[in-house]
DODREN-474164 format. One record per residue (C-alpha): residue in one letter; z, y, x. Coordinates in Angstrom, 2 decimals, always signed. Example, Ala and Ser with C-alpha at 12.3 -4.5 7.8 and 13.67 -1.06 7.14 Angstrom:
residues 2
+---+---------+---------+---------+
: r :      c3 :      c2 :      c1 :
+---+---------+---------+---------+
: a :   +7.80 :   -4.50 :  +12.30 :
: s :   +7.14 :   -1.06 :  +13.67 :
+---+---------+---------+---------+
//
This chain:
residues 412
+---+---------+---------+---------+
: r :      c3 :      c2 :      c1 :
+---+---------+---------+---------+
: m :   -0.02 :   -0.02 :   +0.10 :
: d :   -1.15 :   +3.46 :   +1.42 :
: t :   +1.57 :   +6.12 :   +2.17 :
: i :   +1.15 :   +9.63 :   +1.17 :
: v :   +1.39 :  +12.17 :   +4.30 :
: p :   +2.23 :  +15.70 :   +2.99 :
: r :   -0.16 :  +18.60 :   +4.46 :
: k :   +1.41 :  +21.16 :   +6.79 :
: n :   +1.32 :  +24.88 :   +5.49 :
: k :   -0.50 :  +26.78 :   +8.14 :
: k :   -0.19 :  +30.22 :   +6.26 :
: n :   +3.57 :  +30.27 :   +7.20 :
: k :   +2.73 :  +29.43 :  +10.70 :
: y :   +0.36 :  +32.38 :  +11.06 :
: l :   +2.73 :  +34.78 :   +9.45 :
: l :   +5.59 :  +33.84 :  +11.96 :
: i :   +3.03 :  +34.58 :  +14.74 :
: a :   +1.61 :  +37.65 :  +13.45 :
: f :   +4.87 :  +39.48 :  +12.53 :
: p :   +6.13 :  +39.81 :  +16.30 :
: i :   +2.79 :  +40.94 :  +17.23 :
: f :   +2.70 :  +43.72 :  +14.72 :
: l :   +6.29 :  +44.84 :  +15.56 :
: l :   +5.40 :  +45.16 :  +19.16 :
: a :   +2.23 :  +46.94 :  +18.44 :
: s :   +4.20 :  +49.42 :  +15.99 :
: y :   +6.66 :  +50.05 :  +18.81 :
: f :   +4.10 :  +51.06 :  +21.35 :
: v :   +2.28 :  +53.32 :  +18.75 :
: y :   +5.66 :  +55.11 :  +17.87 :
: s :   +6.39 :  +55.41 :  +21.47 :
: a :   +3.12 :  +56.91 :  +22.33 :
: l :   +3.36 :  +59.39 :  +19.28 :
: t :   +6.86 :  +60.45 :  +20.13 :
: k :   +6.75 :  +60.57 :  +23.78 :
: k :   +6.80 :  +64.01 :  +25.29 :
: r :   +3.61 :  +64.84 :  +27.30 :
: s :   +4.61 :  +65.84 :  +30.89 :
: l :   +2.55 :  +67.16 :  +33.89 :
: d :   +3.41 :  +67.14 :  +37.57 :
: v :   +3.53 :  +70.80 :  +38.95 :
: n :   +3.96 :  +72.03 :  +42.52 :
: r :   +6.95 :  +74.35 :  +42.46 :
: n :   +4.95 :  +76.79 :  +45.03 :
: e :   +2.19 :  +77.22 :  +42.35 :
: i :   +4.53 :  +78.59 :  +39.82 :
: t :   +6.82 :  +81.56 :  +39.50 :
: i :  +10.44 :  +81.04 :  +38.59 :
: k :  +12.58 :  +83.89 :  +37.40 :
: t :  +16.14 :  +84.01 :  +36.17 :
: v :  +17.24 :  +85.32 :  +32.87 :
: e :  +19.79 :  +88.21 :  +33.37 :
: n :  +22.32 :  +90.10 :  +31.51 :
: a :  +21.60 :  +93.84 :  +32.52 :
: y :  +20.96 :  +97.30 :  +31.24 :
: f :  +17.58 :  +97.62 :  +29.24 :
: e :  +15.93 : +100.79 :  +29.13 :
: d :  +12.83 : +101.23 :  +26.77 :
: f :  +10.37 : +103.37 :  +28.85 :
: i :   +6.52 : +103.49 :  +29.46 :
: v :   +4.58 : +104.14 :  +32.73 :
: f :   +1.37 : +106.20 :  +32.59 :
: q :   -0.70 : +108.44 :  +34.80 :
: a :   -0.87 : +112.22 :  +34.38 :
: k :   -3.09 : +114.84 :  +35.90 :
: v :   -2.16 : +118.34 :  +37.04 :
: e :   -3.61 : +121.13 :  +35.04 :
: p :   -3.00 : +124.94 :  +34.84 :
: l :   -0.43 : +125.92 :  +32.12 :
: n :   -2.95 : +128.20 :  +30.68 :
: s :   -6.58 : +128.14 :  +30.52 :
: m :   -9.30 : +129.93 :  +28.36 :
: l :  -12.83 : +128.75 :  +27.46 :
: l :  -15.91 : +130.80 :  +28.29 :
: n :  -18.09 : +130.57 :  +25.00 :
: v :  -21.45 : +132.10 :  +24.77 :
: i :  -21.24 : +134.78 :  +22.10 :
: e :  -24.87 : +135.61 :  +21.83 :
: g :  -27.24 : +132.50 :  +22.25 :
: g :  -29.95 : +132.74 :  +24.84 :
: s :  -31.42 : +131.29 :  +28.00 :
: i :  -29.50 : +131.75 :  +31.38 :
: q :  -31.35 : +134.72 :  +33.11 :
: e :  -28.78 : +135.40 :  +36.16 :
: i :  -25.84 : +133.57 :  +37.54 :
: f :  -23.35 : +135.73 :  +39.61 :
: i :  -20.45 : +133.26 :  +40.64 :
: e :  -20.11 : +129.68 :  +41.54 :
: n :  -17.81 : +127.02 :  +40.16 :
: g :  -14.21 : +127.18 :  +41.76 :
: d :  -14.44 : +131.01 :  +42.44 :
: f :  -11.59 : +133.34 :  +41.57 :
: v :  -12.58 : +136.26 :  +39.41 :
: q :  -11.01 : +139.47 :  +38.03 :
: k :  -10.89 : +140.68 :  +34.54 :
: g :  -14.24 : +142.04 :  +33.50 :
: q :  -16.09 : +140.72 :  +36.31 :
: p :  -19.62 : +139.48 :  +35.36 :
: l :  -20.26 : +135.78 :  +35.15 :
: a :  -23.76 : +135.16 :  +33.92 :
: r :  -26.53 : +136.89 :  +32.02 :
: l :  -28.44 : +135.63 :  +29.12 :
: y :  -31.77 : +136.70 :  +27.64 :
: n :  -32.89 : +136.39 :  +24.02 :
: p :  -36.08 : +138.57 :  +22.97 :
: n :  -35.84 : +137.87 :  +19.35 :
: t :  -32.12 : +138.98 :  +19.06 :
: e :  -32.56 : +141.98 :  +21.26 :
: l :  -35.55 : +143.13 :  +19.05 :
: g :  -33.42 : +142.42 :  +15.83 :
: y :  -30.72 : +144.62 :  +17.44 :
: m :  -33.21 : +147.48 :  +17.98 :
: t :  -34.56 : +147.24 :  +14.48 :
: q :  -30.90 : +147.54 :  +13.24 :
: e :  -29.91 : +150.41 :  +15.38 :
: t :  -33.10 : +152.28 :  +14.45 :
: s :  -32.20 : +151.78 :  +10.67 :
: m :  -28.53 : +152.86 :  +11.04 :
: i :  -29.45 : +156.10 :  +13.02 :
: e :  -31.93 : +157.00 :  +10.28 :
: q :  -29.16 : +156.29 :   +7.56 :
: i :  -26.65 : +158.52 :   +9.55 :
: n :  -29.27 : +161.28 :   +9.63 :
: n :  -29.89 : +160.93 :   +6.11 :
: l :  -26.18 : +161.48 :   +5.41 :
: n :  -26.03 : +164.50 :   +7.67 :
: k :  -28.94 : +166.07 :   +5.62 :
: a :  -27.14 : +165.34 :   +2.44 :
: k :  -24.08 : +167.07 :   +3.65 :
: l :  -26.13 : +170.02 :   +4.95 :
: d :  -27.66 : +170.30 :   +1.51 :
: l :  -24.41 : +170.40 :   -0.13 :
: r :  -23.03 : +173.15 :   +2.43 :
: t :  -26.28 : +175.20 :   +1.63 :
: q :  -25.72 : +174.84 :   -1.96 :
: e :  -22.09 : +176.21 :   -1.69 :
: l :  -23.48 : +179.07 :   +0.53 :
: n :  -25.98 : +180.03 :   -2.06 :
: l :  -23.25 : +180.05 :   -4.94 :
: a :  -20.89 : +182.14 :   -2.65 :
: k :  -23.95 : +184.70 :   -2.37 :
: d :  -24.62 : +184.64 :   -6.18 :
: l :  -20.95 : +185.06 :   -6.45 :
: v :  -20.76 : +188.15 :   -4.43 :
: a :  -23.58 : +189.74 :   -6.19 :
: i :  -21.90 : +189.13 :   -9.52 :
: e :  -18.72 : +190.55 :   -8.25 :
: h :  -20.42 : +193.64 :   -7.27 :
: d :  -22.08 : +194.02 :  -10.74 :
: y :  -18.68 : +193.48 :  -12.30 :
: l :  -17.18 : +196.30 :  -10.15 :
: d :  -20.07 : +198.64 :  -10.91 :
: a :  -19.47 : +197.95 :  -14.79 :
: k :  -15.86 : +198.30 :  -14.33 :
: n :  -16.14 : +201.67 :  -12.71 :
: l :  -18.44 : +202.98 :  -15.32 :
: y :  -16.17 : +201.61 :  -17.92 :
: n :  -13.22 : +203.63 :  -16.51 :
: l :  -15.25 : +206.75 :  -16.01 :
: n :  -16.79 : +206.68 :  -19.49 :
: e :  -13.55 : +206.01 :  -21.03 :
: k :  -12.19 : +209.21 :  -20.07 :
: l :  -15.35 : +211.17 :  -20.92 :
: f :  -15.26 : +209.64 :  -24.42 :
: k :  -11.54 : +210.61 :  -24.81 :
: e :  -12.49 : +214.25 :  -23.86 :
: e :  -15.26 : +214.06 :  -26.41 :
: i :  -17.91 : +214.54 :  -23.58 :
: l :  -19.59 : +211.05 :  -24.08 :
: s :  -21.24 : +210.02 :  -27.41 :
: k :  -19.71 : +207.02 :  -29.14 :
: n :  -23.14 : +205.22 :  -28.79 :
: e :  -23.06 : +205.42 :  -25.13 :
: w :  -19.31 : +204.32 :  -25.04 :
: e :  -20.15 : +201.24 :  -27.05 :
: t :  -22.99 : +200.38 :  -24.58 :
: t :  -20.58 : +200.66 :  -21.58 :
: k :  -18.07 : +198.63 :  -23.23 :
: e :  -20.43 : +195.82 :  -24.04 :
: a :  -21.94 : +195.78 :  -20.57 :
: f :  -18.34 : +195.72 :  -19.07 :
: r :  -17.55 : +192.86 :  -21.41 :
: f :  -20.62 : +190.87 :  -20.25 :
: q :  -19.93 : +191.28 :  -16.62 :
: t :  -16.36 : +190.26 :  -17.02 :
: e :  -17.19 : +187.01 :  -18.99 :
: r :  -20.16 : +186.26 :  -16.56 :
: k :  -17.63 : +186.72 :  -13.57 :
: n :  -15.24 : +184.31 :  -15.05 :
: i :  -17.85 : +181.64 :  -15.94 :
: i :  -19.47 : +181.97 :  -12.45 :
: q :  -16.04 : +181.70 :  -10.76 :
: q :  -15.11 : +178.78 :  -12.82 :
: s :  -18.58 : +176.94 :  -12.15 :
: v :  -18.16 : +177.77 :   -8.23 :
: q :  -14.85 : +176.34 :   -8.22 :
: k :  -15.88 : +173.08 :   -9.92 :
: e :  -18.89 : +172.80 :   -7.75 :
: k :  -16.81 : +173.22 :   -4.64 :
: q :  -14.29 : +170.43 :   -5.87 :
: a :  -17.29 : +168.06 :   -6.50 :
: n :  -18.96 : +168.96 :   -3.27 :
: a :  -15.62 : +168.31 :   -1.43 :
: i :  -15.54 : +164.86 :   -2.97 :
: l :  -19.14 : +164.27 :   -2.11 :
: i :  -18.61 : +165.24 :   +1.60 :
: s :  -15.37 : +163.31 :   +1.95 :
: q :  -17.50 : +160.23 :   +0.74 :
: i :  -20.37 : +161.10 :   +3.19 :
: n :  -17.98 : +161.55 :   +6.10 :
: q :  -16.32 : +158.11 :   +5.15 :
: s :  -19.78 : +156.41 :   +5.15 :
: q :  -20.84 : +158.09 :   +8.27 :
: g :  -17.55 : +156.74 :  +10.05 :
: i :  -18.25 : +153.20 :   +8.87 :
: m :  -22.01 : +153.72 :   +9.93 :
: q :  -20.75 : +154.95 :  +13.32 :
: k :  -18.31 : +151.94 :  +13.63 :
: s :  -21.29 : +149.50 :  +12.80 :
: l :  -23.43 : +151.12 :  +15.33 :
: e :  -20.75 : +150.76 :  +17.97 :
: i :  -20.33 : +147.08 :  +17.03 :
: l :  -24.09 : +146.78 :  +17.45 :
: r :  -24.33 : +148.30 :  +20.76 :
: n :  -21.39 : +146.19 :  +21.95 :
: n :  -22.94 : +143.18 :  +20.74 :
: k :  -26.00 : +144.05 :  +22.83 :
: k :  -23.81 : +143.64 :  +25.77 :
: n :  -22.74 : +140.14 :  +24.86 :
: f :  -25.70 : +138.98 :  +26.63 :
: l :  -23.54 : +139.60 :  +29.85 :
: v :  -20.91 : +136.97 :  +30.05 :
: t :  -17.87 : +138.42 :  +31.68 :
: a :  -14.30 : +137.15 :  +32.88 :
: p :  -11.81 : +137.78 :  +29.79 :
: l :   -9.00 : +137.46 :  +32.24 :
: a :   -8.26 : +136.92 :  +35.85 :
: g :   -8.12 : +133.43 :  +37.20 :
: r :  -10.18 : +130.48 :  +38.78 :
: i :  -13.42 : +129.45 :  +37.16 :
: s :  -13.56 : +125.60 :  +36.54 :
: s :  -16.07 : +123.39 :  +34.76 :
: f :  -18.71 : +126.30 :  +35.29 :
: e :  -22.12 : +124.68 :  +35.42 :
: p :  -24.67 : +126.78 :  +33.69 :
: v :  -28.30 : +126.08 :  +34.51 :
: l :  -30.89 : +128.83 :  +35.05 :
: g :  -33.44 : +128.97 :  +32.11 :
: k :  -31.46 : +126.60 :  +29.83 :
: n :  -30.84 : +127.74 :  +26.32 :
: y :  -27.36 : +127.87 :  +25.01 :
: v :  -26.47 : +128.56 :  +21.40 :
: a :  -23.71 : +131.02 :  +20.29 :
: g :  -20.13 : +129.48 :  +20.56 :
: e :  -21.18 : +126.99 :  +23.17 :
: s :  -18.88 : +126.68 :  +26.03 :
: i :  -20.07 : +127.07 :  +29.78 :
: g :  -16.67 : +126.67 :  +31.56 :
: k :  -13.12 : +127.94 :  +31.46 :
: i :  -11.03 : +130.15 :  +33.44 :
: d :   -7.36 : +128.69 :  +34.68 :
: v :   -4.66 : +131.10 :  +34.90 :
: m :   -2.96 : +130.06 :  +38.26 :
: k :   +0.46 : +130.70 :  +36.98 :
: g :   +2.30 : +127.43 :  +36.38 :
: y :   +1.21 : +123.94 :  +35.82 :
: k :   +1.33 : +121.16 :  +33.31 :
: l :   +0.51 : +117.54 :  +33.22 :
: m :   -2.08 : +116.15 :  +30.81 :
: a :   -2.11 : +112.21 :  +30.13 :
: d :   -3.89 : +109.56 :  +28.13 :
: v :   -1.40 : +107.17 :  +26.46 :
: d :   -2.35 : +103.86 :  +24.79 :
: e :   -2.43 : +104.07 :  +21.06 :
: f :   +0.35 : +101.40 :  +20.76 :
: y :   +3.01 : +104.07 :  +21.72 :
: l :   +1.84 : +106.74 :  +19.43 :
: e :   +4.58 : +106.21 :  +16.73 :
: k :   +7.16 : +106.13 :  +19.47 :
: t :   +6.01 : +109.27 :  +21.15 :
: s :   +7.18 : +112.80 :  +20.05 :
: e :   +7.55 : +116.27 :  +21.44 :
: g :  +10.81 : +116.90 :  +23.36 :
: q :  +11.03 : +113.25 :  +24.92 :
: k :  +12.01 : +113.38 :  +28.41 :
: g :  +10.68 : +111.78 :  +31.53 :
: t :  +10.32 : +111.87 :  +35.23 :
: v :   +7.77 : +112.07 :  +38.05 :
: d :   +8.20 : +111.26 :  +41.75 :
: y :   +7.17 : +114.28 :  +43.64 :
: k :   +7.83 : +114.24 :  +47.82 :
: d :  +10.53 : +111.85 :  +47.46 :
: e :  +12.35 : +113.71 :  +44.77 :
: t :  +12.73 : +112.71 :  +41.04 :
: v :  +11.38 : +115.71 :  +39.00 :
: p :  +12.15 : +116.00 :  +35.24 :
: v :   +9.41 : +116.58 :  +32.64 :
: v :   +9.46 : +116.91 :  +28.97 :
: i :   +6.72 : +116.29 :  +26.28 :
: s :   +5.60 : +119.62 :  +25.07 :
: k :   +2.69 : +118.47 :  +22.70 :
: v :   +1.29 : +115.30 :  +21.38 :
: i :   -2.42 : +115.33 :  +20.33 :
: p :   -2.42 : +112.52 :  +17.71 :
: e :   -6.30 : +112.20 :  +17.55 :
: v :   -7.11 : +108.43 :  +19.09 :
: k :  -10.25 : +108.20 :  +21.30 :
: n :  -11.24 : +104.79 :  +22.76 :
: g :   -7.66 : +103.51 :  +21.81 :
: r :   -5.80 : +106.29 :  +23.60 :
: f :   -4.44 : +109.64 :  +22.68 :
: q :   -3.26 : +112.71 :  +24.72 :
: v :   +0.11 : +114.05 :  +25.50 :
: e :   +0.97 : +117.31 :  +27.39 :
: l :   +4.01 : +117.49 :  +29.52 :
: q :   +5.66 : +120.37 :  +31.25 :
: f :   +8.14 : +120.54 :  +34.19 :
: t :  +11.65 : +121.46 :  +33.37 :
: n :  +13.47 : +121.89 :  +36.59 :
: g :  +12.53 : +125.53 :  +36.99 :
: k :  +11.70 : +125.13 :  +40.63 :
: e :   +8.42 : +126.31 :  +42.21 :
: l :   +6.17 : +123.20 :  +43.13 :
: d :   +3.45 : +123.23 :  +45.48 :
: l :   +0.89 : +121.58 :  +43.13 :
: r :   -2.84 : +121.56 :  +42.98 :
: q :   -5.10 : +121.06 :  +39.97 :
: g :   -6.36 : +117.36 :  +39.76 :
: l :   -3.28 : +115.88 :  +41.49 :
: s :   -2.15 : +112.57 :  +39.66 :
: f :   +1.58 : +111.38 :  +39.02 :
: g :   +3.03 : +108.39 :  +37.49 :
: v :   +5.17 : +109.44 :  +34.50 :
: r :   +8.06 : +107.36 :  +33.41 :
: l :   +8.72 : +108.38 :  +29.92 :
: m :  +12.08 : +107.22 :  +28.19 :
: l :  +11.89 : +105.86 :  +24.68 :
: s :  +15.51 : +105.17 :  +24.18 :
: e :  +18.92 : +105.08 :  +25.98 :
: k :  +20.03 : +102.32 :  +28.43 :
: t :  +21.59 :  +99.33 :  +26.55 :
: k :  +23.30 :  +96.35 :  +27.96 :
: t :  +21.47 :  +93.12 :  +26.69 :
: t :  +19.94 :  +89.86 :  +27.87 :
: v :  +16.61 :  +90.46 :  +29.73 :
: l :  +13.75 :  +88.59 :  +31.30 :
: s :  +11.49 :  +89.80 :  +34.03 :
: k :   +7.81 :  +90.31 :  +32.67 :
: g :   +5.14 :  +87.61 :  +33.52 :
: s :   +1.85 :  +86.46 :  +32.42 :
: f :   +3.30 :  +83.54 :  +30.30 :
: s :   +3.47 :  +85.84 :  +27.23 :
: q :   -0.40 :  +86.14 :  +27.06 :
: d :   -0.64 :  +82.43 :  +26.25 :
: t :   +2.57 :  +82.10 :  +24.27 :
: a :   +2.80 :  +85.28 :  +22.51 :
: g :   +6.27 :  +85.47 :  +23.61 :
: k :   +7.32 :  +82.64 :  +21.23 :
: w :   +8.09 :  +79.87 :  +23.64 :
: i :   +8.72 :  +79.31 :  +27.55 :
: f :   +9.48 :  +76.62 :  +30.02 :
: v :  +13.27 :  +76.57 :  +31.02 :
: v :  +13.99 :  +74.96 :  +34.30 :
: n :  +16.60 :  +72.18 :  +34.42 :
: g :  +16.77 :  +70.55 :  +37.82 :
: n :  +13.35 :  +69.00 :  +38.58 :
: k :  +12.09 :  +69.37 :  +35.16 :
: a :  +11.06 :  +72.32 :  +33.01 :
: e :  +11.26 :  +71.66 :  +29.26 :
: r :   +9.53 :  +73.59 :  +26.55 :
: r :  +11.72 :  +75.79 :  +24.26 :
: t :  +11.34 :  +78.29 :  +21.50 :
: i :  +12.47 :  +81.98 :  +22.09 :
: k :  +12.24 :  +85.29 :  +20.49 :
: l :  +11.56 :  +88.54 :  +22.51 :
: g :  +12.37 :  +91.98 :  +21.25 :
: r :  +11.49 :  +95.34 :  +23.12 :
: e :   +9.54 :  +95.42 :  +26.36 :
: n :   +9.10 :  +97.87 :  +29.11 :
: p :   +7.04 :  +97.67 :  +32.34 :
: l :   +9.60 :  +95.41 :  +33.96 :
: y :  +11.44 :  +93.49 :  +31.46 :
: y :  +11.48 :  +91.83 :  +28.11 :
: e :  +14.38 :  +92.06 :  +25.74 :
: v :  +15.68 :  +88.55 :  +24.83 :
: l :  +17.01 :  +88.20 :  +21.35 :
: e :  +17.01 :  +84.31 :  +20.83 :
: g :  +16.43 :  +81.09 :  +22.80 :
: l :  +17.73 :  +82.06 :  +26.42 :
: k :  +21.12 :  +82.65 :  +28.11 :
: s :  +22.05 :  +84.70 :  +31.08 :
: g :  +21.71 :  +82.62 :  +34.33 :
: e :  +18.92 :  +80.33 :  +33.05 :
: k :  +15.83 :  +79.89 :  +34.92 :
: v :  +12.41 :  +79.89 :  +33.44 :
: v :   +8.73 :  +79.72 :  +34.39 :
: t :   +7.15 :  +83.22 :  +34.02 :
: s :   +3.56 :  +82.34 :  +35.59 :
: n :   +0.52 :  +81.52 :  +33.57 :
: y :   +0.70 :  +78.92 :  +31.03 :
: k :   -3.19 :  +78.47 :  +30.62 :
: d :   -3.00 :  +74.79 :  +31.72 :
: y :   +0.24 :  +74.03 :  +29.99 :
: i :   -0.55 :  +74.80 :  +26.32 :
: e :   -0.28 :  +71.03 :  +25.12 :
: i :   +2.59 :  +70.20 :  +27.77 :
: q :   +6.19 :  +69.69 :  +26.76 :
: i :   +7.57 :  +68.89 :  +30.20 :
: l :   +6.84 :  +70.20 :  +33.66 :
: n :   +7.86 :  +67.78 :  +36.42 :
: l :   +8.62 :  +70.18 :  +39.43 :
: q :   +7.81 :  +68.60 :  +42.98 :
+---+---------+---------+---------+
//
């Protein structure tokens, strides 16, 4: 009789073999995923700095050039082409000294036409005033004649009155005498009133004519002075700079051909990065190094217009000492933005360009591990550390370009 032999279950056997393999593979995958990436680095190829607890001063440093304290632009008043040049750039000039002459035939012809017209108007006003004077003279002559007729009538009246009372003169003649005297009296009164009114009216007209003549004379003087504007003269004494007119070149009215620097005192002009525009204001103090001395300066003006990412500031010296300066000299200005405060600071380095100041490698023995940090204010020397670092810790501050994906640096 045959015996039944039971079949072995191969499925369970495969599971027992596959499970340990799966666990081992999972371990290697997990280790690979969780293991920190490291890189061997030579200590001599990196920069290591120590975090300090020191005084932090928020300041900026920029270059400023020496310029005269006061300057005046030389603008062309009447447009035209340069006909003559009398001085050179850099010369010292006195007030009123000729600098250059321009020529514009159209403008000169226009001035001549206007001048002729004004002189003609002034002559017409003179003639009108003369006519009024002649009219007054004629009225005065008439008044003298009338006064003479009145006196004759009055004398005849007085004489005939006596004769009539003595009954020597007839009544008819006496009535004729009275009527003639009455007529001359009324005539004299009317003419006197008319002359008086005429004089008053003429006085007003003459006053208005004189006023108009005064205005016309002033206009004529201005016109004649404008003709002199073709000659550019120095408005004040000083040194000519940026003066580069070209013979024959045409300049429009108001165009600048240079400037005069008043050589009495100096100031500093600087271009500053627009990042500091909100932090910069008038009255802020700073210093410059001059012949081994620290000289104080102060911002006197902020020009907020931004050009090519920069704005301008004007600074003045505040020590009151006479400094032997020259126009065009350059100084490094250290401008204070805040008072000194004691805090945790870190020397500046190129690491922040790659990390945006959010993390850094902290040195611990022969390793440097990546750590998250938070930086605050900065000046040309230090960063202010807000979080992540303590005084005395050492950090790598050199370039991180090759370490972006690295967690640990092995220092050799």
